[in-house]
C-alpha positions in Angstrom: 2.6 -56.0 69.3 0.4 -54.4 71.9 1.0 -57.4 74.2 4.8 -57.2 73.9 4.6 -53.4 74.6 3.3 -54.0 78.1 6.8 -54.7 79.4 8.8 -52.5 77.2 7.0 -49.2 77.5 7.9 -47.4 80.8 7.0 -43.7 80.7 4.1 -41.7 79.3 6.4 -40.5 76.6 7.1 -44.1 75.6 3.4 -44.8 75.3 2.7 -41.7 73.3 5.4 -42.5 70.8 4.1 -46.0 70.5 0.5 -44.8 69.9 1.5 -42.3 67.2 3.3 -45.1 65.3 0.4 -47.5 65.6 -2.1 -44.8 64.7 -0.1 -44.0 61.5 0.2 -47.7 60.6 -3.6 -48.2 61.0 -4.4 -45.1 58.8 -6.7 -43.6 61.3 -8.8 -40.5 60.5 -9.1 -37.6 62.9 -11.4 -34.6 63.1 -13.5 -35.2 66.2 -11.6 -32.9 68.5 -8.1 -33.4 67.2 -6.6 -33.4 63.7 -3.5 -35.5 64.1 -2.2 -38.7 65.8 -0.1 -37.0 68.4 -2.9 -34.8 69.8 -5.2 -37.8 69.7 -2.8 -40.0 71.7 -2.1 -37.2 74.2 -5.8 -36.5 74.8 -6.7 -40.1 75.4 -3.7 -40.5 77.8 -4.4 -37.4 79.8 -8.1 -38.3 80.1 -7.5 -41.9 81.2 -4.8 -40.9 83.7 -7.0 -38.1 85.1 -4.4 -35.5 84.4 -5.1 -31.9 83.4 -5.8 -31.7 79.7 -3.6 -28.6 79.3 -0.6 -29.9 81.2 1.3 -32.6 79.4 5.0 -31.5 79.8 5.4 -32.2 83.6 4.2 -35.7 83.1 6.0 -36.8 79.9 8.7 -38.8 81.7 6.6 -40.0 84.5 6.7 -43.8 84.9 3.3 -45.5 84.5 2.0 -48.1 86.9 1.5 -51.5 85.3 -2.3 -51.2 85.5 -2.2 -47.7 84.1 0.0 -48.8 81.1 -2.4 -51.8 80.5 -5.5 -49.6 80.5 -3.9 -47.0 78.2 -2.7 -49.5 75.7 -6.2 -51.1 75.8 -7.7 -47.7 75.0 -5.3 -47.2 72.1 -6.1 -50.6 70.8 -9.8 -49.9 70.8 -9.2 -46.7 68.9 -7.5 -48.7 66.2 -9.6 -51.8 66.0 -13.0 -50.3 66.5 -12.3 -47.0 64.6 -14.3 -45.1 67.2 -13.8 -41.4 67.5 -12.0 -40.5 70.7 -15.0 -38.8 72.1 -17.0 -42.0 72.1 -14.2 -43.8 73.9 -14.0 -41.1 76.7 -17.7 -40.2 76.7 -16.9 -36.5 76.5 -16.4 -33.8 74.0 -15.2 -30.2 74.4 -16.7 -27.3 72.5 -16.0 -23.6 73.2 -14.2 -24.6 76.5 -17.2 -26.5 77.8 -17.4 -30.2 78.4 -20.3 -32.3 77.2 -21.3 -35.9 77.6 -21.5 -37.8 74.2 -22.0 -41.3 73.0 -22.9 -43.1 69.8 -26.4 -41.7 69.9 -25.2 -38.2 68.8 -22.6 -36.8 66.5 -19.4 -35.5 68.1 -19.9 -31.7 68.6 -17.8 -29.6 66.3 -19.8 -26.7 65.1 -18.6 -23.3 63.9 -21.7 -21.8 65.5 -20.1 -22.4 68.9 -17.5 -19.7 68.4 -20.1 -17.3 67.1 -22.2 -17.9 70.2 -19.1 -17.0 72.3 -19.2 -13.6 70.6 -23.0 -13.5 71.0 -23.3 -13.1 67.3 -21.9 -9.6 67.4 -22.4 -7.3 65.6 -25.7 -8.7 64.2 -27.1 -8.8 67.7 -26.2 -5.4 69.2 -28.2 -5.9 72.4 -27.9 -9.6 73.6 -30.3 -8.9 76.5 -33.0 -8.4 73.9 -32.9 -12.1 72.9 -35.8 -13.6 74.9 -36.5 -16.7 72.9 -34.1 -18.8 70.7 -34.4 -22.1 68.9 -31.6 -24.6 68.3 -32.8 -26.8 65.4 -31.2 -30.2 65.2 -29.7 -30.0 68.7 -28.1 -33.4 68.9 -26.2 -33.5 72.2 -27.7 -30.1 73.2 -24.3 -28.4 73.2 -25.3 -25.4 71.1 -28.5 -24.8 73.1 -26.5 -24.9 76.3 -23.9 -22.5 75.0 -26.7 -20.2 73.9 -28.2 -20.3 77.4 -24.8 -19.5 78.9 -24.1 -16.6 76.6 -27.7 -15.2 76.5 -28.6 -15.4 80.2 -32.0 -13.8 79.7 -33.1 -16.2 76.9 -35.2 -19.3 77.0 -34.1 -21.9 74.5 -36.0 -24.6 72.6 -33.7 -27.4 71.6 -35.3 -29.6 68.9 -34.3 -32.9 67.5 -36.2 -35.7 65.6 -34.2 -38.4 67.5 -35.4 -39.4 71.0 -32.0 -41.0 71.6 -30.2 -37.7 70.9 -32.6 -35.9 73.2 -31.8 -38.4 76.0 -28.1 -37.3 75.6 -29.1 -33.7 75.5 -31.2 -34.1 78.6 -28.2 -35.4 80.5 -26.1 -32.4 79.4 -28.9 -29.9 80.2 -29.1 -31.4 83.7 -25.4 -31.3 84.1 -25.5 -27.5 83.5 -28.6 -27.1 85.6 -30.4 -25.4 82.8 -33.7 -27.4 82.9 -35.7 -24.2 83.5 -34.3 -22.4 80.5 -33.7 -25.1 77.9 -36.7 -27.0 76.7 -36.1 -30.2 74.8 -38.6 -30.9 72.0 -38.9 -34.0 69.9 -39.8 -32.7 66.5 -39.1 -33.3 62.8 -37.9 -29.8 62.0 -40.5 -27.2 62.9 -43.4 -29.7 62.9 -44.1 -29.8 66.6 -43.5 -26.2 67.4 -46.9 -24.9 66.5 -47.0 -21.1 66.4 -43.8 -20.6 68.5 -41.7 -17.6 67.4 -38.2 -16.7 68.2 -35.7 -13.8 68.2 -33.0 -16.2 67.0 -33.0 -19.5 65.2 -29.7 -21.3 64.7 -29.0 -24.7 63.3 -26.2 -27.1 62.5 -28.3 -29.5 60.5 -27.4 -32.5 58.4 -25.6 -31.2 55.3 -23.4 -34.0 53.9 -24.2 -34.9 50.2 -24.7 -38.4 49.0 -21.3 -38.8 47.4 -19.5 -37.7 50.5 -21.6 -40.0 52.7 -20.6 -42.9 50.5 -16.9 -42.0 51.0 -16.9 -41.3 54.7 -13.9 -42.7 56.7 -14.9 -45.4 59.3 -14.7 -42.9 62.2 -17.4 -40.7 60.6 -19.5 -43.7 59.6 -19.8 -44.5 63.4 -21.8 -41.4 63.9 -25.6 -41.4 63.4 -26.3 -41.2 59.6 -29.5 -39.2 60.3 -27.3 -36.4 61.7 -25.1 -36.2 58.6 -26.9 -37.2 55.4 -29.1 -34.6 53.7 -30.0 -35.8 50.2 -28.1 -35.8 46.9 -26.6 -32.3 47.3 -26.6 -32.1 51.1 -29.3 -29.4 51.2 -32.5 -31.2 51.8 -32.8 -30.1 55.4 -31.6 -26.6 54.5 -34.5 -26.4 52.1 -36.9 -27.1 54.9 -35.4 -24.5 57.1 -35.6 -21.8 54.5 -39.2 -22.8 53.6 -40.5 -22.5 57.2 -38.1 -20.3 59.3 -39.8 -17.0 58.5 -43.1 -18.2 60.2 -41.1 -18.8 63.4 -39.1 -15.6 63.5 -40.1 -12.5 65.2 -39.7 -9.1 63.4 -36.0 -8.5 62.8 -35.3 -12.0 64.0 -32.2 -13.8 62.8 -31.7 -17.2 61.1 -28.2 -18.7 61.3 -27.4 -22.0 59.6 -24.2 -24.0 59.2 -23.8 -25.7 55.8 -20.3 -27.2 55.7 -18.5 -26.9 52.4 -21.7 -26.1 50.5 -21.5 -22.3 50.1 -21.1 -22.4 46.4 -24.1 -24.8 46.0 -26.2 -22.7 48.4 -25.6 -19.5 46.5 -26.2 -21.2 43.1 -29.4 -22.8 44.4 -30.9 -19.6 46.0 -29.4 -16.7 44.0 -32.2 -14.4 45.0 -31.5 -14.6 48.8 -29.0 -12.1 50.2 -27.0 -14.4 52.4 -24.5 -12.9 54.9 -21.6 -15.2 55.3 -20.3 -15.1 58.9 -16.6 -15.0 59.6 -15.3 -18.0 61.7 -11.7 -19.1 62.5 -11.8 -21.2 59.4 -13.1 -18.5 57.1 -16.5 -17.3 55.8 -17.6 -20.4 53.9 -19.5 -22.3 56.4 -22.3 -20.3 58.2 -24.9 -18.0 56.7 -27.2 -15.5 58.2 -30.5 -14.1 57.0 -32.9 -11.8 58.7 -36.7 -12.6 58.8 -37.3 -9.7 56.4 -34.7 -11.1 53.9 -36.7 -14.4 53.6 -39.5 -13.1 51.3 -43.0 -14.1 52.5 -45.0 -16.2 50.1 -42.1 -16.8 47.8 -41.2 -20.2 46.4 -38.0 -21.3 48.0 -36.9 -22.8 44.7 -34.0 -25.3 44.5 -32.1 -25.2 41.3 -29.4 -27.4 40.0 -26.3 -25.2 40.3 -24.9 -26.6 37.0 -27.9 -26.7 34.7 -30.0 -24.1 36.4 -33.1 -26.3 36.1 -35.6 -26.4 38.9 -35.3 -29.6 41.0 -37.7 -29.0 43.8 -40.0 -26.2 44.9 -41.2 -25.6 48.5 -43.7 -22.9 49.3 -42.2 -20.3 51.7 -44.1 -19.7 54.9 -45.6 -16.3 55.6 
């Protein structure tokens, strides 16, 4: 069908209609920048044709050159046959209005923390110029660390990841934004390589997908690095590590901000003694929590409990 379309599709509108039909037939999944077949087809077309991503209407009825049509249909065919997220096909992702290089070594950026960074975490940080040191834990492509550097121009940022492949992608993005002097990339398993470093602000979009959800992931999500998604049976293994050690790396009145996906109820049931503040995002207040250093009790067992039975499942000693 793709081969026959080479001669029958004339305009950009024709190609977009064709792509939406084929995407629907193939049962593609979206969520890596777009959430529907039309927007996905439009983005891929505008990117390939080097047209402004916010200006579709003037070009809808433009006739495509034969080479342009062939290249666009080839891109659509790859999206269907390889089930690659669009960002991996274009080698770019957009977050909070900023462009980042991405490939299969990192997950596609899509964090709620990005919009909170745009607001500089107001009102919890009343004086943004007071943020001198910040930590992006599980930085991946480096996008959140870069956004933090842009919105907190007086801050130096440590961007940590366990994956050297992810840090290679992050390094490219840091260089693109000329932030090498303010964003330090650190290969570390969580806090392990940070020694006695302390921060005014720690934020993290860690792995938080539970085992059942990992097993049911659509093919597009399965193309992302599993290490950046999976976090144990209940999705909270890495969050446990954060809560156990964050206090030791926070300065007085420092903030810890963590994204946890759809796990709010599980988080609250697991740590009923912690006074989580749930931050409002465009999608609601279910996805990102905030704790101050003082709210993470020193020396206390950060105890994980089964939210159904209430029985202790794991205990990690909190850091002082």
